[in-house]
ROGUMAR-279947 format. One record per residue (C-alpha): x, y, z; residue number from 1. Coordinates in steps of 0.02 Angstrom, whole numbers. Each point is the difference from the previous one (the first is absolute). Last residue first. Example, Ala and Ser with C-alpha at 12.3 -4.5 7.8 and 13.67 -1.06 7.14 Angstrom:
BEGIN
east:north:up:pos
684:-53:357:2 .
-69:-172:33:1 .
This chain:
BEGIN
east:north:up:pos
6849:7326:3386:80 .
-105:113:115:79 .
68:160:82:78 .
-63:137:-130:77 .
-185:-75:0:76 .
-5:22:193:75 .
73:174:-14:74 .
-126:40:-154:73 .
-142:-76:107:72 .
44:103:140:71 .
13:171:-96:70 .
-163:-35:-81:69 .
-96:-40:169:68 .
84:161:88:67 .
-64:121:-140:66 .
124:84:-85:65 .
117:161:2:64 .
-18:-12:191:63 .
-16:180:83:62 .
148:82:77:61 .
18:10:187:60 .
0:179:68:59 .
-189:20:32:58 .
17:-167:105:57 .
130:82:107:56 .
-101:165:21:55 .
-161:-98:43:54 .
96:-95:136:53 .
75:139:80:52 .
-167:96:4:51 .
-80:-158:80:50 .
126:-4:132:49 .
5:-196:49:48 .
-15:-29:186:47 .
138:-70:80:46 .
-3:-189:44:45 .
37:-56:185:44 .
120:-155:-27:43 .
-64:-163:27:42 .
104:-113:87:41 .
-83:17:166:40 .
80:-30:172:39 .
35:-136:107:38 .
171:4:113:37 .
97:-140:73:36 .
115:-33:144:35 .
-35:125:135:34 .
60:-46:159:33 .
-122:-39:159:32 .
22:-184:-3:31 .
-40:-9:-192:30 .
-77:171:-68:29 .
-101:34:-159:28 .
-4:187:-49:27 .
-166:59:-95:26 .
2:121:-126:25 .
-175:69:-57:24 .
-25:43:-180:23 .
-162:-96:-41:22 .
89:-144:-67:21 .
84:-9:177:20 .
-169:1:95:19 .
-58:-144:-119:18 .
162:-90:35:17 .
-37:25:188:16 .
-165:-70:-4:15 .
54:-165:-101:14 .
133:-27:110:13 .
-101:8:167:12 .
46:-159:88:11 .
188:-5:-67:10 .
18:187:30:9 .
-60:-35:184:8 .
134:-129:27:7 .
131:112:-84:6 .
-32:147:115:5 .
-84:151:-74:4 .
86:170:11:3 .
-104:145:-86:2 .
63:130:-102:1 .
């Protein structure tokens, strides 16, 4: 983690935000004491296992009617 002074962070905010978005953590200091930290909000995504996805979808029942017909029927039932 890199320490950056508040004055430097103000001058280089765009650069520091880009670095934080790439996964780096940046600590902002004022008078030598840490006061804030920049880090990414995005969590690292785990890759999906193809075999597990195929097993999940194979276990799902098939729709008894096409989605367009189902949607028309549901919309028709909601009308008054």
